[in-house]
C-alpha positions in Angstrom: 26.0 -12.6 36.1 24.1 -13.3 33.2 20.7 -12.8 32.3 19.3 -15.1 30.0 17.1 -13.5 27.2 16.4 -16.7 26.0 15.0 -19.8 27.4 18.4 -22.4 27.4 20.6 -19.8 25.0 23.5 -17.6 25.3 21.8 -15.9 21.9 20.0 -12.5 22.1 16.5 -13.7 20.7 16.5 -12.2 16.8 13.5 -9.2 17.6 16.7 -7.8 20.0 19.5 -8.6 17.2 17.1 -6.3 14.6 16.4 -4.0 16.6 20.1 -2.9 17.4 21.1 -2.9 13.5 18.1 -1.0 12.7 19.3 1.8 14.9 22.5 1.3 14.0 21.8 1.6 10.4 19.6 4.6 11.0 22.3 6.7 12.9 24.7 5.8 10.2 22.5 7.3 7.8 21.6 10.3 9.7 25.5 11.3 9.5 26.4 10.1 6.7 23.4 10.8 4.1 23.5 14.9 3.0 20.3 16.4 2.7 19.5 17.9 -0.6 17.0 19.2 -0.8 17.1 22.7 -2.1 20.9 22.3 -3.7 22.6 22.0 -7.0 23.9 19.2 -8.3 27.5 20.5 -8.1 26.8 21.2 -4.0 26.0 18.0 -3.8 28.9 16.3 -5.8 31.2 18.5 -4.4 30.3 17.4 -1.0 29.7 14.4 -1.3 33.6 13.9 -3.2 34.6 16.3 0.1 33.3 13.2 2.1 34.7 10.7 0.1 38.2 12.5 1.3 37.6 12.1 4.7 36.5 8.1 4.9 
């Protein structure tokens, strides 16, 4: 049994889709965007290159 959020369709409403994508983007940025406050440019570049090797 499936729950129908919209009358007569099996697609989720646009707000739900937007919310899920926004949450995924937020989690991606939290995980992969490095904090740069108080760091030297060379240190930031070194961390980015280390991350690039992992991915």
